[in-house]
C-alpha positions as CSV (number, residue, x, y, z in Angstrom):
1,M,-128.4,-55.0,13.4
2,V,-126.3,-56.4,10.5
3,R,-122.8,-55.3,10.1
4,L,-121.9,-56.1,6.5
5,K,-118.2,-56.5,7.0
6,D,-116.7,-59.8,8.3
7,D,-114.1,-58.3,10.6
8,A,-115.9,-57.7,13.9
9,K,-113.1,-55.3,15.0
10,A,-113.5,-53.0,12.0
11,T,-113.6,-49.3,12.9
12,S,-116.8,-47.5,12.4
13,S,-115.5,-45.8,9.3
14,E,-114.6,-49.2,7.7
15,V,-118.1,-50.7,8.3
16,C,-119.1,-50.1,4.7
17,G,-115.8,-50.2,2.9
18,M,-116.8,-46.9,1.3
19,G,-117.0,-45.2,4.7
20,R,-120.0,-43.8,6.5
21,F,-122.9,-42.3,4.7
22,S,-125.7,-39.8,5.3
23,V,-129.5,-40.1,5.4
24,E,-132.2,-37.6,6.2
25,V,-134.1,-38.2,9.4
26,D,-137.1,-36.4,10.9
27,L,-136.9,-35.4,14.5
28,A,-139.6,-34.1,16.9
29,N,-140.1,-33.3,20.5
30,N,-141.9,-36.5,21.8
31,H,-143.3,-34.7,24.8
32,E,-145.0,-32.2,22.6
33,L,-146.3,-35.0,20.3
34,E,-147.9,-36.6,23.3
35,L,-149.5,-33.3,24.4
36,S,-150.8,-32.9,20.8
37,A,-152.2,-36.4,20.8
38,G,-154.0,-35.6,24.1
39,G,-155.5,-32.4,22.6
40,F,-153.4,-30.1,24.8
41,L,-151.2,-28.7,22.0
42,P,-152.1,-28.0,18.4
43,F,-150.3,-30.4,16.1
44,D,-148.7,-27.5,14.1
45,R,-147.1,-26.3,17.3
46,V,-145.0,-29.5,17.8
47,R,-141.4,-28.6,17.2
48,R,-139.8,-30.7,14.5
49,L,-136.9,-30.6,12.0
50,R,-135.3,-32.6,9.3
51,I,-131.6,-33.2,9.6
52,A,-128.9,-35.1,7.9
53,G,-127.7,-38.1,9.9
54,V,-124.5,-39.9,9.5
55,V,-125.1,-43.7,9.8
56,D,-122.4,-45.4,11.9
57,S,-123.3,-48.9,13.1
58,G,-120.0,-48.9,15.0
59,A,-121.4,-46.1,17.2
60,A,-123.9,-47.1,19.9
61,R,-126.2,-44.1,20.5
62,L,-128.0,-41.3,18.8
63,V,-125.9,-38.1,18.9
64,L,-127.5,-34.7,18.1
65,P,-126.0,-31.3,17.6
66,Q,-126.7,-28.8,20.3
67,S,-128.5,-26.6,17.8
68,A,-131.0,-29.4,16.9
69,C,-131.8,-29.9,20.6
70,D,-132.3,-26.2,21.0
71,Q,-134.7,-26.1,18.0
72,L,-136.7,-29.0,19.4
73,G,-136.8,-27.6,23.0
74,L,-135.0,-30.6,24.5
75,V,-133.4,-30.1,27.8
76,P,-130.7,-32.2,29.4
77,T,-131.8,-34.9,31.7
78,G,-128.3,-36.0,32.7
79,Q,-124.7,-36.4,31.7
80,V,-122.9,-39.3,29.9
81,G,-119.3,-40.0,29.4
82,V,-118.2,-40.2,25.8
83,R,-115.0,-41.6,24.1
84,Y,-114.0,-40.4,20.7
85,A,-112.3,-42.4,18.0
86,D,-109.0,-40.6,18.8
87,T,-109.4,-41.8,22.4
88,R,-110.3,-38.4,23.9
89,R,-112.9,-38.6,26.6
90,A,-115.5,-36.0,27.7
91,Q,-118.8,-35.5,29.5
92,R,-121.7,-34.5,27.4
93,P,-125.4,-33.7,28.2
94,L,-128.0,-36.4,27.6
95,V,-131.5,-35.5,26.4
96,S,-134.5,-37.8,26.2
97,G,-137.8,-37.8,24.3
98,V,-136.3,-37.5,20.8
99,H,-138.9,-38.9,18.3
100,L,-136.9,-40.0,15.2
101,T,-138.5,-41.1,12.0
102,H,-136.9,-42.7,8.9
103,L,-138.5,-44.8,6.2
104,D,-141.9,-44.6,7.9
105,R,-140.4,-46.1,11.0
106,S,-140.4,-44.2,14.3
107,G,-139.0,-44.6,17.8
108,V,-138.3,-42.5,20.8
109,F,-134.7,-42.2,21.9
110,S,-132.3,-40.5,24.3
111,A,-129.4,-38.7,22.6
112,V,-126.0,-37.4,23.5
113,V,-125.7,-33.7,22.8
114,E,-122.5,-32.7,20.9
115,P,-122.0,-28.9,20.8
116,D,-119.9,-28.7,17.7
117,R,-121.7,-31.2,15.4
118,D,-123.9,-30.1,12.5
119,T,-125.3,-33.5,11.7
120,A,-126.9,-36.3,13.7
121,L,-125.0,-39.5,14.3
122,I,-127.2,-42.6,14.0
123,G,-125.8,-45.5,15.9
124,A,-126.7,-49.2,16.5
125,I,-129.4,-48.5,19.0
126,V,-131.5,-46.6,16.5
127,L,-130.8,-49.2,13.7
128,E,-131.8,-52.1,16.0
129,E,-135.0,-50.4,17.3
130,L,-136.2,-49.4,13.8
131,D,-135.1,-52.8,12.4
132,L,-132.9,-51.2,9.7
133,M,-130.0,-52.8,8.0
134,V,-127.0,-51.1,6.4
135,D,-126.7,-51.6,2.7
136,C,-123.0,-50.8,2.1
137,S,-123.0,-51.2,-1.7
138,L,-125.8,-48.6,-2.2
139,Q,-125.0,-46.6,1.0
140,R,-128.5,-46.6,2.4
141,L,-130.6,-48.1,5.1
142,V,-133.1,-50.8,4.3
143,P,-135.8,-52.4,6.4
144,R,-135.2,-56.0,7.2
145,D,-138.8,-56.7,6.5
146,P,-140.5,-54.0,4.4
147,N,-143.9,-54.6,6.0
148,Q,-143.1,-54.4,9.7
149,I,-140.5,-54.2,12.4
150,I,-139.5,-57.7,13.5
151,S,-138.4,-58.2,17.1
152,E,-136.3,-61.2,17.9
153,I,-137.4,-62.9,21.1
154,E,-136.8,-66.3,22.8
């Protein structure tokens, strides 16, 4: 992930100088996609949705509204502690098997469920996995390599 601001201690809303920005992402229930690929569920029965996602490279995880998880049929697999920017802390459900697609790149993620959100929050884990960089000047995500995901290994 590339953070396009020199100050490594910048808050997440300062990452782009102009603040956070939104993109549209496609979500699907990955378990149902696998059932469909195996011929056990018709492809048109796989639950999916398109949702606005706020890009915040200062956040770590994918966060989804409860309503999106309900639409996708995702059930909690555990709990996770969260800390908000204002230092409040809480416990939130964690779901797995979220298939996320953006710019023809896909990955399967776990997500924190936030009951009062209406947009997704797209954090660094998603950006790293999909090999997307934050273009602050145009407020968009761009692939590091337009032809393929590049994985750094030693």
